[in-house]
ZAKE-404807 format. One record per residue (C-alpha): residue in three letters; z, x, y. Coordinates in Angstrom, 2 decimals, padded with zeros to 5 digits. Layout:
- ALA;Z;X;Y
...
***
This chain:
- UNK;-006.69;009.75;-026.76
- UNK;-008.11;011.21;-029.97
- UNK;-011.44;013.05;-029.76
- UNK;-013.52;013.78;-032.85
- UNK;-015.08;017.13;-032.10
- UNK;-018.07;016.49;-034.38
- UNK;-018.97;013.58;-032.13
- UNK;-018.38;015.63;-028.99
- UNK;-020.88;018.28;-030.14
- UNK;-023.61;015.58;-030.45
- UNK;-023.09;014.16;-026.92
- UNK;-025.70;015.01;-024.26
- UNK;-024.55;017.77;-021.94
- UNK;-024.04;015.58;-018.86
- UNK;-022.09;012.98;-020.85
- UNK;-019.92;015.70;-022.37
- UNK;-019.24;017.15;-018.92
- UNK;-018.24;013.75;-017.56
- UNK;-016.02;013.06;-020.55
- UNK;-014.21;016.36;-020.32
- UNK;-013.90;016.01;-016.55
- UNK;-012.32;012.59;-016.96
- UNK;-009.96;013.86;-019.61
- UNK;-008.92;016.72;-017.37
- UNK;-007.96;014.27;-014.64
- UNK;-006.24;011.83;-016.98
- UNK;-004.42;014.00;-019.46
- UNK;-004.66;017.69;-018.68
- UNK;-003.93;017.92;-014.96
- UNK;-002.25;021.20;-014.17
- UNK;001.40;020.89;-013.12
- UNK;002.10;021.59;-009.44
- UNK;002.67;025.23;-008.60
- UNK;006.20;025.90;-007.29
- UNK;006.33;026.68;-003.58
- UNK;008.74;029.20;-002.15
- UNK;010.98;028.65;000.83
- UNK;012.82;025.72;002.33
- UNK;016.30;024.28;002.16
- UNK;017.73;021.82;-000.35
- UNK;020.52;019.43;000.67
- UNK;022.69;018.68;-002.37
- UNK;025.22;015.90;-001.80
- UNK;028.62;015.67;-003.49
- UNK;031.09;012.80;-003.38
- UNK;034.00;015.14;-002.80
- UNK;034.72;018.67;-001.72
- UNK;035.42;021.00;-004.65
- UNK;038.92;022.46;-005.02
- UNK;037.37;025.85;-005.83
- UNK;033.88;027.33;-006.15
- UNK;034.26;028.88;-009.61
- UNK;034.89;026.63;-012.62
- UNK;037.42;029.03;-014.10
- UNK;040.70;027.17;-013.63
- UNK;039.47;023.58;-013.27
- UNK;036.97;021.15;-014.72
- UNK;036.92;018.90;-011.65
- UNK;033.37;017.61;-011.25
- UNK;032.82;018.94;-007.69
- UNK;033.70;022.45;-008.91
- UNK;031.32;022.11;-011.87
- UNK;028.63;021.01;-009.42
- UNK;028.64;024.29;-007.50
- UNK;029.99;026.98;-009.82
- UNK;026.80;027.84;-011.71
- UNK;024.77;028.47;-008.57
- UNK;026.59;031.79;-008.23
- UNK;028.52;032.36;-011.46
- UNK;026.28;032.16;-014.54
- UNK;026.85;031.77;-018.27
- UNK;025.57;033.53;-021.35
- UNK;023.30;030.63;-022.31
- UNK;021.68;027.47;-021.03
- UNK;020.67;024.48;-023.17
- UNK;017.70;022.18;-023.51
- UNK;018.10;018.40;-023.61
- UNK;018.85;018.54;-027.35
- UNK;021.58;021.16;-026.74
- UNK;019.59;023.94;-028.37
- UNK;020.65;027.27;-026.78
- UNK;018.32;029.10;-024.39
- UNK;018.69;032.57;-022.82
- UNK;020.53;033.16;-019.58
- UNK;022.68;036.29;-019.28
- UNK;022.23;036.75;-023.03
- UNK;018.68;037.15;-024.30
- UNK;019.40;036.95;-028.04
- UNK;022.32;036.13;-030.34
- UNK;023.33;036.00;-033.99
- UNK;026.11;034.22;-035.86
- UNK;027.44;035.83;-039.03
- UNK;027.11;033.84;-042.29
- UNK;030.87;033.18;-042.38
- UNK;030.80;031.87;-038.79
- UNK;033.39;034.40;-037.58
- UNK;031.27;036.78;-035.51
- UNK;029.03;035.84;-032.59
- UNK;026.90;038.74;-031.38
- UNK;025.28;038.44;-027.94
- UNK;022.61;040.84;-026.69
- UNK;022.82;040.93;-022.92
- UNK;020.06;041.01;-020.36
- UNK;019.35;044.45;-018.90
- UNK;019.23;045.11;-015.17
- UNK;021.53;042.27;-014.08
- UNK;023.62;043.03;-011.01
- UNK;026.64;041.34;-009.53
- UNK;026.05;040.33;-005.94
- UNK;028.12;043.32;-004.78
- UNK;025.73;045.69;-006.56
- UNK;027.84;046.46;-009.65
- UNK;026.23;046.26;-013.11
- UNK;026.87;043.25;-015.32
- UNK;027.99;044.53;-018.75
- UNK;029.63;043.51;-022.00
- UNK;033.01;044.41;-020.46
- UNK;032.56;041.43;-018.12
- UNK;031.82;039.17;-021.08
- UNK;034.90;040.30;-023.00
- UNK;037.14;039.89;-019.97
- UNK;035.71;036.45;-019.12
- UNK;035.97;034.96;-022.62
- UNK;039.58;036.05;-023.09
- UNK;040.45;034.82;-019.59
- UNK;038.84;031.45;-020.26
- UNK;040.90;031.14;-023.43
- UNK;044.04;031.72;-021.40
- UNK;043.61;029.70;-018.20
- UNK;040.66;027.31;-018.48
- UNK;041.70;023.65;-019.05
- UNK;039.41;023.38;-022.08
- UNK;039.46;027.06;-022.96
- UNK;042.56;026.92;-025.14
- UNK;040.64;024.56;-027.42
- UNK;037.16;026.02;-027.06
- UNK;038.23;029.61;-027.75
- UNK;041.29;028.85;-029.88
- UNK;039.91;030.81;-032.85
- UNK;038.82;033.84;-030.81
- UNK;040.90;036.92;-031.63
- UNK;038.91;039.65;-029.88
- UNK;035.69;040.48;-028.08
- UNK;034.17;043.78;-029.14
- UNK;031.91;045.78;-026.81
- UNK;030.07;048.42;-028.89
- UNK;027.78;049.19;-025.93
- UNK;027.21;047.85;-022.39
- UNK;024.62;045.32;-023.58
- UNK;026.31;043.95;-026.73
- UNK;029.32;041.65;-026.91
- UNK;030.72;040.50;-030.27
- UNK;033.11;037.55;-030.24
- UNK;035.42;037.76;-033.26
- UNK;037.07;034.62;-034.65
- UNK;039.93;034.08;-037.07
- UNK;038.27;030.92;-038.37
- UNK;034.79;029.41;-037.86
- UNK;034.18;027.33;-034.73
- UNK;031.04;025.29;-035.45
- UNK;030.77;024.02;-031.87
- UNK;031.11;027.41;-030.16
- UNK;027.44;028.29;-029.78
- UNK;027.14;025.30;-027.41
- UNK;030.03;026.40;-025.22
- UNK;028.40;029.07;-023.04
- UNK;026.79;027.08;-020.23
- UNK;027.53;028.48;-016.79
- UNK;029.72;025.65;-015.46
- UNK;031.66;025.45;-018.74
- UNK;032.20;029.15;-019.50
- UNK;031.50;031.17;-016.35
- UNK;031.13;034.93;-016.62
- UNK;033.23;036.49;-013.87
- UNK;033.30;040.11;-012.59
- UNK;035.99;042.10;-014.39
- UNK;036.01;044.75;-011.67
- UNK;037.17;042.17;-009.13
- UNK;039.62;040.13;-011.23
- UNK;041.31;042.72;-013.43
- UNK;044.95;043.33;-012.55
- UNK;045.14;040.37;-010.16
- UNK;046.22;036.75;-010.51
- UNK;043.07;034.82;-011.54
- UNK;044.59;031.52;-010.43
- UNK;044.82;032.61;-006.79
- UNK;042.06;035.22;-006.66
- UNK;039.96;035.16;-003.44
- UNK;036.78;035.28;-005.54
- UNK;037.47;031.70;-006.63
- UNK;036.68;030.53;-003.09
- UNK;034.16;033.18;-001.99
- UNK;032.48;034.07;-005.27
- UNK;030.55;037.13;-006.30
- UNK;028.28;036.34;-009.23
- UNK;025.00;037.15;-010.92
- UNK;023.29;033.88;-010.04
- UNK;020.24;032.88;-008.03
- UNK;022.26;032.05;-004.91
- UNK;024.64;034.19;-002.88
- UNK;027.68;032.55;-001.33
- UNK;027.44;032.55;002.46
- UNK;030.07;030.19;003.90
- UNK;032.39;027.31;003.09
- UNK;033.11;025.05;006.06
- UNK;035.92;022.88;004.78
- UNK;035.33;019.19;005.27
- UNK;031.62;019.75;005.83
- UNK;029.52;021.95;003.52
- UNK;028.96;025.09;001.48
- UNK;026.00;027.33;002.30
- UNK;024.28;029.46;-000.33
- UNK;021.39;031.81;000.39
- UNK;018.64;033.11;-001.86
- UNK;019.50;036.13;-003.99
- UNK;016.55;038.48;-003.36
- UNK;017.53;040.66;-006.33
- UNK;017.88;037.88;-008.91
- UNK;016.99;038.96;-012.44
- UNK;014.53;036.09;-013.01
- UNK;011.48;037.43;-011.14
- UNK;010.36;035.20;-008.24
- UNK;013.24;032.77;-008.60
- UNK;014.98;031.15;-006.90
- UNK;012.30;029.46;-004.85
- UNK;014.61;028.07;-002.17
- UNK;015.68;030.03;000.87
- UNK;018.91;028.09;001.18
- UNK;021.02;025.60;-000.76
- UNK;023.36;023.46;001.32
- UNK;026.04;021.48;-000.52
- UNK;027.34;018.66;001.67
- UNK;030.50;016.60;001.09
- UNK;030.15;012.88;001.87
- UNK;033.17;010.97;000.51
- UNK;031.96;007.56;001.72
- UNK;029.59;005.89;-000.75
- UNK;027.77;003.87;001.93
- UNK;027.18;007.03;003.95
- UNK;025.68;008.73;000.89
- UNK;023.24;005.84;000.48
- UNK;022.22;006.15;004.12
- UNK;021.74;009.91;003.69
- UNK;019.25;009.32;000.86
- UNK;017.48;006.61;002.86
- UNK;017.08;008.79;005.95
- UNK;016.16;012.01;004.12
- UNK;019.36;013.82;005.04
- UNK;020.17;014.09;001.32
- UNK;017.66;015.63;-001.08
- UNK;019.56;015.53;-004.36
- UNK;022.67;013.98;-005.89
- UNK;023.78;013.46;-009.47
- UNK;026.22;011.49;-011.64
- UNK;025.16;008.29;-009.82
- UNK;025.93;009.59;-006.32
- UNK;025.82;006.20;-004.57
- UNK;027.61;002.91;-005.08
- UNK;025.99;001.32;-008.12
- UNK;025.36;-001.92;-006.24
- UNK;023.06;000.08;-003.93
- UNK;020.83;001.36;-006.72
- UNK;018.39;-001.54;-006.85
- UNK;017.86;-001.44;-003.09
- UNK;017.30;002.32;-003.11
- UNK;014.88;002.07;-006.03
- UNK;012.53;000.14;-003.75
- UNK;012.16;003.18;-001.46
- UNK;008.99;005.12;-002.33
- UNK;010.39;008.51;-001.27
- UNK;013.20;008.41;-003.83
- UNK;013.12;009.17;-007.54
- UNK;015.69;008.40;-010.26
- UNK;016.35;010.48;-013.36
- UNK;018.65;010.10;-016.38
- UNK;017.72;013.41;-018.03
- UNK;020.00;016.39;-017.51
- UNK;023.21;014.65;-018.52
- UNK;023.37;015.33;-022.26
- UNK;025.77;018.27;-021.89
- UNK;028.42;016.07;-020.35
- UNK;029.03;012.61;-021.78
- UNK;031.97;010.84;-020.12
- UNK;034.51;008.16;-020.98
- UNK;036.51;006.21;-018.39
- UNK;039.98;005.26;-019.57
- UNK;043.40;004.01;-018.55
- UNK;045.87;006.81;-019.22
- UNK;049.54;006.00;-019.60
- UNK;052.40;008.30;-018.71
- UNK;054.33;008.03;-021.97
- UNK;057.47;009.21;-020.17
- UNK;057.35;006.12;-017.93
- UNK;060.08;003.56;-018.75
- UNK;057.55;000.73;-019.06
- UNK;054.65;002.41;-020.79
- UNK;056.65;004.43;-023.27
- UNK;056.92;001.12;-025.14
- UNK;053.98;000.50;-027.47
- UNK;054.12;-003.27;-027.04
- UNK;053.62;-002.93;-023.29
- UNK;050.59;-000.71;-023.82
- UNK;049.26;-003.16;-026.38
- UNK;049.71;-006.00;-023.90
- UNK;047.73;-004.13;-021.27
- UNK;044.98;-003.47;-023.81
- UNK;044.79;-007.18;-024.70
- UNK;044.54;-008.08;-021.00
- UNK;041.45;-005.96;-020.25
- UNK;037.92;-007.18;-020.92
- UNK;035.61;-004.19;-021.30
- UNK;032.45;-006.27;-020.93
- UNK;033.66;-007.58;-017.59
- UNK;034.52;-004.04;-016.47
- UNK;031.01;-002.87;-017.44
- UNK;029.44;-005.53;-015.23
- UNK;031.92;-005.60;-012.34
- UNK;032.57;-001.87;-011.95
- UNK;029.43;-000.30;-013.50
- UNK;026.81;-002.99;-012.84
- UNK;025.73;-002.65;-016.46
- UNK;025.05;001.12;-016.22
- UNK;027.03;002.22;-019.24
- UNK;028.30;001.37;-022.72
- UNK;031.64;-000.17;-023.61
- UNK;033.76;001.91;-025.96
- UNK;037.23;001.77;-027.44
- UNK;036.85;005.32;-028.71
- UNK;037.71;008.49;-026.79
- UNK;034.55;010.06;-028.24
- UNK;031.58;008.93;-026.17
- UNK;028.74;006.97;-027.83
- UNK;026.37;009.76;-026.77
- UNK;028.04;012.06;-029.33
- UNK;026.56;009.96;-032.10
- UNK;027.66;012.07;-035.05
- UNK;031.37;011.60;-034.31
- UNK;031.64;008.42;-032.26
- UNK;033.39;005.47;-033.94
- UNK;031.67;002.28;-032.71
- UNK;034.39;000.01;-034.09
- UNK;035.83;-002.50;-031.62
- UNK;039.34;-002.08;-030.30
- UNK;042.12;-003.32;-032.57
- UNK;043.41;-005.04;-029.43
- UNK;040.73;-007.56;-028.51
- UNK;040.76;-009.36;-025.17
- UNK;043.52;-011.97;-025.68
- UNK;045.74;-013.10;-022.80
- UNK;048.06;-015.09;-025.07
- UNK;048.70;-012.04;-027.26
- UNK;049.36;-009.96;-024.14
- UNK;051.97;-012.40;-022.84
- UNK;053.66;-012.66;-026.25
- UNK;053.95;-008.87;-026.55
- UNK;055.51;-008.55;-023.10
- UNK;058.05;-011.26;-024.00
- UNK;058.89;-009.39;-027.19
- UNK;059.28;-006.17;-025.22
- UNK;061.96;-007.83;-023.10
- UNK;059.98;-008.21;-019.88
- UNK;060.41;-011.86;-018.94
- UNK;058.74;-013.44;-015.95
- UNK;060.86;-013.83;-012.84
- UNK;060.87;-016.90;-010.61
- UNK;057.79;-015.48;-008.88
- UNK;056.00;-015.06;-012.20
- UNK;056.25;-011.26;-012.10
- UNK;057.65;-009.32;-015.05
- UNK;057.66;-005.90;-013.38
- UNK;055.77;-003.91;-010.77
- UNK;054.01;-000.60;-011.27
- UNK;051.68;001.72;-009.33
- UNK;048.20;002.56;-010.60
- UNK;046.56;005.81;-009.46
- UNK;042.84;006.35;-009.86
- UNK;040.62;009.39;-009.79
- UNK;038.73;009.08;-006.47
- UNK;035.70;011.00;-007.69
- UNK;033.57;007.87;-008.24
- UNK;033.30;004.39;-006.79
- UNK;033.12;002.84;-010.28
- UNK;036.58;004.20;-011.16
- UNK;037.98;002.64;-007.97
- UNK;036.39;-000.70;-008.87
- UNK;037.86;-000.40;-012.38
- UNK;041.32;000.05;-010.85
- UNK;040.83;-003.03;-008.71
- UNK;039.81;-005.05;-011.76
- UNK;042.89;-003.85;-013.65
- UNK;045.15;-004.98;-010.81
- UNK;043.63;-008.45;-011.00
- UNK;043.68;-008.60;-014.81
- UNK;047.31;-007.52;-015.18
- UNK;048.47;-010.00;-012.53
- UNK;047.51;-012.71;-015.04
- UNK;050.12;-011.44;-017.49
- UNK;052.86;-010.92;-014.91
- UNK;052.45;-007.22;-014.15
- UNK;052.25;-006.57;-010.41
- UNK;050.03;-003.54;-009.80
- UNK;049.84;-001.55;-006.59
- UNK;046.65;000.52;-006.50
- UNK;047.25;003.87;-004.84
- UNK;044.35;005.83;-003.32
- UNK;044.41;009.52;-002.44
- UNK;042.08;012.47;-002.17
- UNK;041.11;014.42;-005.27
- UNK;043.48;017.35;-004.73
- UNK;046.46;015.04;-004.22
- UNK;045.49;013.01;-007.27
- UNK;045.24;016.11;-009.49
- UNK;048.58;017.45;-008.27
- UNK;050.30;014.10;-008.74
- UNK;049.05;013.56;-012.28
- UNK;049.06;017.06;-013.74
- UNK;051.68;019.02;-011.79
- UNK;054.23;016.57;-010.41
- UNK;053.68;013.92;-013.13
- UNK;054.61;011.36;-010.50
- UNK;052.68;008.44;-011.93
- UNK;053.00;005.48;-014.29
- UNK;049.39;005.06;-015.32
- UNK;045.99;006.08;-014.03
- UNK;042.29;005.31;-014.31
- UNK;040.50;008.56;-015.04
- UNK;037.20;009.87;-016.32
- UNK;036.93;012.64;-018.90
- UNK;033.92;014.64;-019.89
- UNK;033.49;014.84;-023.66
- UNK;030.87;017.51;-023.17
- UNK;028.89;018.33;-026.30
- UNK;031.65;018.24;-028.93
- UNK;035.04;016.50;-029.36
- UNK;036.89;019.79;-029.92
- UNK;035.90;020.90;-026.44
- UNK;036.04;017.69;-024.42
- UNK;038.36;015.32;-026.29
- UNK;040.96;017.47;-028.05
- UNK;042.45;018.65;-024.73
- UNK;043.52;015.08;-023.86
- UNK;045.44;014.38;-027.08
- UNK;046.53;017.73;-028.52
- UNK;050.29;018.15;-027.99
- UNK;049.76;021.87;-027.35
- UNK;047.64;020.94;-024.36
- UNK;050.46;019.26;-022.48
- UNK;050.52;021.88;-019.73
- UNK;051.91;021.05;-016.32
- UNK;049.64;022.17;-013.52
- UNK;046.50;022.33;-015.68
- UNK;044.03;019.67;-014.51
- UNK;042.49;017.24;-016.98
- UNK;044.69;018.22;-019.89
- UNK;047.13;016.00;-021.87
- UNK;048.36;013.91;-018.93
- UNK;049.91;011.23;-021.16
- UNK;052.28;013.73;-022.84
- UNK;051.05;012.35;-026.14
- UNK;052.50;013.84;-029.33
- UNK;051.47;012.96;-032.87
- UNK;051.73;015.47;-035.69
- UNK;048.87;013.97;-037.71
- UNK;046.59;013.90;-034.67
- UNK;047.44;017.56;-034.01
- UNK;046.63;018.41;-037.63
- UNK;043.30;016.55;-037.62
- UNK;042.20;018.10;-034.34
- UNK;043.24;021.58;-035.43
- UNK;041.44;021.31;-038.78
- UNK;038.29;019.85;-037.15
- UNK;037.95;022.76;-034.75
- UNK;037.38;025.13;-037.71
- UNK;035.71;022.75;-040.17
- UNK;032.31;024.05;-041.30
- UNK;031.54;021.08;-043.56
- UNK;029.79;018.54;-041.28
- UNK;030.74;015.52;-043.41
- UNK;034.41;016.50;-043.53
- UNK;034.41;017.12;-039.79
- UNK;033.08;013.61;-039.16
- UNK;035.84;012.11;-041.29
- UNK;038.50;014.15;-039.50
- UNK;037.34;012.91;-036.12
- UNK;037.01;009.32;-037.37
- UNK;040.61;009.43;-038.66
- UNK;041.76;010.83;-035.32
- UNK;040.04;007.99;-033.45
- UNK;041.67;005.34;-035.62
- UNK;045.15;006.72;-034.87
- UNK;044.80;006.98;-031.10
- UNK;043.13;003.59;-030.85
- UNK;046.21;002.11;-032.56
- UNK;048.85;004.13;-030.69
- UNK;047.23;003.77;-027.25
- UNK;048.21;006.83;-025.27
- UNK;045.25;005.55;-023.28
- UNK;042.78;002.69;-023.33
- UNK;039.15;003.78;-023.42
- UNK;036.86;001.43;-021.56
- UNK;033.31;002.52;-020.69
- UNK;030.99;005.48;-021.11
- UNK;028.98;005.55;-017.86
- UNK;025.26;006.15;-017.66
- UNK;024.70;008.84;-015.04
- UNK;021.69;008.77;-012.74
- UNK;020.35;011.58;-010.58
- UNK;018.76;010.56;-007.27
- UNK;016.28;012.88;-005.59
- UNK;013.76;012.93;-002.80
- UNK;010.32;013.13;-004.43
- UNK;009.56;016.36;-002.56
- UNK;012.24;017.99;-004.79
- UNK;010.89;019.31;-008.09
- UNK;012.36;020.76;-011.31
- UNK;015.99;019.88;-010.61
- UNK;017.06;018.61;-014.05
- UNK;015.37;020.86;-016.60
- UNK;018.39;021.55;-018.81
- UNK;021.10;019.58;-020.57
- UNK;023.48;020.18;-017.68
- UNK;020.90;019.22;-015.06
- UNK;022.18;019.60;-011.49
- UNK;025.29;021.38;-012.79
- UNK;023.01;024.24;-013.86
- UNK;022.02;027.11;-011.59
- UNK;019.06;025.30;-009.93
- UNK;017.03;028.52;-010.01
- UNK;013.83;026.59;-010.79
- UNK;014.14;023.88;-008.14
- UNK;011.63;023.87;-005.29
- UNK;010.68;021.61;-002.42
- UNK;007.18;020.68;-001.34
- UNK;004.87;017.76;-000.80
- UNK;005.92;014.34;000.38
***
């Protein structure tokens, strides 16, 4: 409503009072005041493999890490940086020096001071062992610490994406005094963390829950508001729906229930649904081939599989329309770099059969050309449904598919350590930039056994390596777009994987839960502002 103040001054006093009173109710009502105390029940689909997102990017680990182990920055919905452990920062004109001014008075939960030495240690450790760190911090040569409250990250070449890389779940700051001189991959702190965050780790009851308690000495004044945060593991999708219905679950993100339950749950007045808080982590679901497999090392077989899959059917059958089809590994949400072109291998059963004939895989008397096992990431019900669709679709071209289910830890070990698979349905977070979220899947240097969510296909292409390497240091935005577009064209032709759908993620919450998705990473953030109150 627009008010002309000249007119307002001429209104009789009682009319003016009524008008302003009405406006106050309609447009200027004060936001509710956060209430302290209470317990929040956060529900996860699966139990995390670790509680610090230092050596893994598995979603359950990202979900809990930031509650204890914070980052230098947080980000608003538009990915503009906001203070967290750093209060100010500068980037040199040549893009090769990032200076962070750290918050004073921050303590680790064991009472030690947080300093620039922790930042230097953490950044260099992330570069070495984090699944995305070798790409994210590839250009980092040193971290200078001129004083306890200043950390200067020095780069050999510019990294235009780097200022967006310091969210807590993506680049956790860990205590140097605990990790130094010990194996970070097996360090006890990974499973009983000491951090700077709003919550203090209390217990991890495997198969049941994690309990965090309020940090009474947190640097952010009265926060956190909660007394306790309980993270519960409920692998069964139907049971998660029931938990939200009955009030046993307060909060869940990344579409925490079976998508076919969403419409029913939306009718419940106590539940709210939010799509904000997901812009830090756009995802793409894809079929990944093991290029060392005797069947899928042949391009014509991969092309046949691509022709046999109908993305629009997958979107409806597996995602109930909550998503966007894509042939590109760069999610549509990353608009600057995403190539919206359709797949060069359109849905065409006749072409699929012809390619398999040419590859030498003739149908047997039972109509089967060959059999193969399909593994799927069990983290989400939609990925399971995608695997079931693929089994049905490939049966039509003579490929007999056995869908193999397993828990998340077994899946990760099979795909990335043992490499005991033929092909898999998997989801990958693009995050905020292709260098960080996409490069790791296709860069030949990122074929690293034992490192989760890296180059599982064992894909190698010299031109792709060159384009990805150049793009990670390219300061000219237009050139960087062209480099990523050229990369997309190559991988869409060569098919180390088949990209299918970019899901739309939905956060479900009980309406008594407030301020849970205030940043780009939403529930994956530290939840220091969340509070419970009201109905």
